[in-house]
C-alpha positions as CSV (number, residue, x, y, z in Angstrom):
1,M,-12.0,-23.9,158.1
2,K,-12.4,-20.8,155.9
3,M,-15.5,-22.4,154.3
4,L,-17.0,-23.1,157.7
5,A,-16.4,-19.5,158.8
6,L,-18.1,-18.2,155.6
7,A,-21.0,-20.5,156.1
8,F,-21.4,-19.4,159.7
9,A,-21.1,-15.7,158.7
10,A,-23.9,-16.2,156.1
11,F,-26.0,-18.0,158.7
12,A,-25.4,-15.1,161.2
13,L,-26.4,-12.5,158.6
14,T,-29.6,-14.4,157.7
15,A,-30.5,-14.9,161.3
16,A,-29.9,-11.2,162.0
17,Q,-32.4,-10.0,159.4
18,A,-35.8,-9.0,160.5
19,P,-38.5,-11.7,159.9
20,V,-40.8,-11.1,157.0
21,T,-44.3,-10.4,158.2
22,A,-47.6,-10.6,156.4
23,P,-49.5,-7.4,155.8
24,A,-51.8,-6.5,158.6
25,A,-55.3,-7.9,158.2
26,L,-57.8,-5.3,157.2
27,P,-61.2,-5.3,158.8
28,I,-64.1,-6.2,156.4
29,N,-65.8,-2.9,157.2
30,P,-63.9,0.3,156.6
31,P,-62.8,2.6,159.3
32,A,-65.4,5.2,160.2
33,A,-63.6,8.1,158.6
34,I,-63.4,6.3,155.2
35,A,-67.0,5.2,155.4
36,A,-68.1,8.8,156.2
37,D,-66.2,10.4,153.3
38,P,-68.6,10.8,150.3
39,A,-65.6,10.6,147.9
40,N,-65.3,6.9,148.9
41,K,-68.9,6.0,147.8
42,L,-69.1,5.1,144.1
43,T,-72.6,5.2,142.7
44,L,-73.4,3.4,139.5
45,N,-76.7,4.1,137.7
46,L,-77.2,1.2,135.4
47,S,-79.3,0.8,132.2
48,N,-81.3,-2.0,133.9
49,G,-82.9,0.7,135.9
50,G,-81.1,0.1,139.2
51,T,-78.4,1.8,141.3
52,V,-75.4,0.2,142.9
53,V,-73.4,1.9,145.7
54,I,-69.9,0.7,146.3
55,Q,-67.8,1.5,149.4
56,L,-64.3,2.3,148.1
57,R,-61.4,1.3,150.4
58,P,-58.5,3.7,150.0
59,D,-57.0,2.1,153.2
60,A,-56.7,-1.2,151.2
61,A,-55.8,0.0,147.7
62,P,-55.1,3.7,147.6
63,N,-53.8,3.9,144.1
64,H,-56.7,1.9,142.6
65,V,-59.3,3.9,144.5
66,Q,-57.6,7.2,143.4
67,R,-57.7,5.9,139.8
68,V,-61.4,5.1,140.0
69,Q,-62.2,8.4,141.5
70,Q,-60.2,10.2,138.8
71,L,-61.9,8.3,136.0
72,V,-65.4,8.9,137.5
73,S,-64.7,12.6,137.8
74,Q,-63.8,12.6,134.0
75,G,-67.0,10.8,133.1
76,F,-65.0,7.8,131.8
77,Y,-67.4,5.1,133.0
78,D,-70.5,6.7,131.7
79,G,-71.9,4.6,128.8
80,I,-69.4,1.7,129.4
81,T,-70.9,-1.8,129.4
82,F,-70.4,-4.9,131.6
83,H,-68.8,-6.9,128.9
84,R,-68.0,-10.2,130.8
85,V,-70.7,-11.4,133.1
86,I,-70.5,-15.0,134.4
87,A,-73.4,-16.3,136.5
88,G,-72.1,-17.7,139.7
89,F,-68.8,-15.9,139.4
90,M,-68.7,-12.1,138.6
91,A,-69.6,-9.2,136.5
92,Q,-66.8,-7.3,134.8
93,G,-66.9,-3.8,133.3
94,G,-64.8,-0.7,132.8
95,D,-63.5,-1.4,129.3
96,P,-64.3,1.4,126.8
97,T,-64.0,-1.0,123.9
98,G,-66.4,-3.5,125.4
99,T,-64.0,-6.3,124.5
100,G,-62.1,-6.9,127.7
101,Q,-58.9,-5.7,125.9
102,G,-59.2,-1.9,126.6
103,G,-58.6,0.5,129.4
104,S,-58.1,4.2,130.0
105,K,-55.2,6.2,128.5
106,L,-53.6,6.3,132.0
107,P,-50.7,3.9,132.8
108,D,-51.5,0.5,134.3
109,L,-51.3,0.3,138.1
110,T,-49.1,-1.8,140.3
111,A,-51.1,-4.5,142.1
112,E,-52.1,-3.6,145.7
113,F,-52.8,-7.0,147.1
114,N,-54.4,-6.9,150.5
115,T,-56.2,-9.1,153.0
116,L,-59.7,-8.2,152.0
117,P,-61.5,-11.4,150.9
118,H,-63.4,-12.1,147.8
119,L,-67.0,-12.2,149.1
120,R,-70.3,-11.6,147.5
121,G,-70.2,-8.0,146.4
122,T,-66.4,-7.6,146.5
123,V,-65.1,-5.1,143.9
124,G,-61.6,-5.6,142.5
125,A,-59.3,-4.6,139.7
126,A,-59.5,-6.8,136.6
127,R,-56.1,-7.5,135.1
128,T,-54.5,-9.9,132.6
129,A,-53.9,-13.4,133.9
130,D,-50.2,-13.2,133.5
131,N,-49.5,-9.7,134.8
132,P,-50.7,-8.7,138.2
133,N,-49.6,-5.1,137.4
134,S,-51.9,-4.6,134.5
135,G,-55.0,-3.2,136.3
136,N,-56.2,0.0,134.7
137,S,-59.9,0.9,134.5
138,Q,-61.6,-2.5,134.4
139,F,-63.2,-3.9,137.6
140,Y,-65.3,-6.8,138.6
141,I,-68.1,-7.4,141.2
142,M,-68.2,-10.8,142.7
143,Y,-71.5,-12.8,142.7
144,V,-70.2,-15.4,145.2
145,P,-67.2,-15.8,147.5
146,N,-64.1,-17.1,145.8
147,N,-61.1,-17.7,148.1
148,S,-58.8,-18.7,145.3
149,M,-58.7,-15.0,144.3
150,N,-57.7,-13.8,147.7
151,G,-54.2,-12.2,147.6
152,E,-54.1,-12.6,143.8
153,Y,-56.2,-9.6,142.7
154,T,-56.5,-6.1,144.1
155,V,-59.7,-5.6,146.1
156,F,-60.6,-2.0,146.4
157,G,-64.3,-1.9,147.4
158,R,-67.5,-3.7,148.2
159,V,-71.2,-3.2,147.2
160,I,-73.1,-1.8,150.1
161,A,-76.4,-1.2,148.3
162,G,-77.9,-2.6,145.1
163,M,-76.5,-6.1,145.0
164,D,-79.9,-7.2,143.6
165,V,-79.2,-4.8,140.7
166,V,-75.8,-6.4,140.2
167,D,-77.6,-9.8,140.1
168,S,-79.7,-8.6,137.2
169,I,-76.8,-7.4,135.0
170,A,-77.2,-9.2,131.6
171,K,-75.1,-12.4,131.5
172,G,-72.7,-13.4,128.8
173,E,-69.2,-13.0,127.4
174,P,-70.2,-10.6,126.0
175,P,-73.9,-10.4,126.8
176,A,-76.2,-10.1,123.8
177,E,-77.6,-6.9,125.2
178,P,-75.1,-5.7,127.7
179,T,-76.0,-3.7,130.8
180,K,-74.4,-0.2,130.7
181,I,-73.3,2.2,133.3
182,V,-75.5,5.1,132.5
183,H,-73.7,7.4,135.0
184,A,-71.0,6.9,137.6
185,S,-70.6,9.4,140.4
186,L,-69.0,9.8,143.8
187,G,-71.2,10.3,146.8
188,A,-74.2,8.5,148.0
189,A,-77.1,7.9,145.6
190,P,-79.9,10.5,145.9
191,T,-82.9,9.2,147.8
192,P,-86.0,8.7,145.5
């Protein structure tokens, strides 16, 4: 009888707990206030002659966006290559060593998984395969949608201009002549 009472008590406690809910779905397009803030526009001038503008999403991954903004303001990304570029998959950069093994001197970030999908132009935090909390300075830009990455990698932005420039980043692991980020800045790219 005592065992039955304990089992019932355990069931009652379990039933009384609030149900676990999934995170709220984020809209593909950012809220107007985020889109209007120049600090949430990352502009990359590349050595292939093009410019890429990325809409950052602090509503989806605030710590990752803050890290990118901090590194950009320090000039960290200037001169860094896209060291892993796989046609039909993604272009990865942000490693000062160019090997895929490096990062900034700042501590790694805890993953901020969200509901933003991996579409063409999605920008996310690169990390080691076995540690979701190993994102630091490296990032990737998707060439094609990849649903298998949804909820497994931190998405923090999306290319809003210059995807054709991303398409022309030199391919390879590493590329023979890697495309470099000549200059990274926050704010919209100047008009020609």
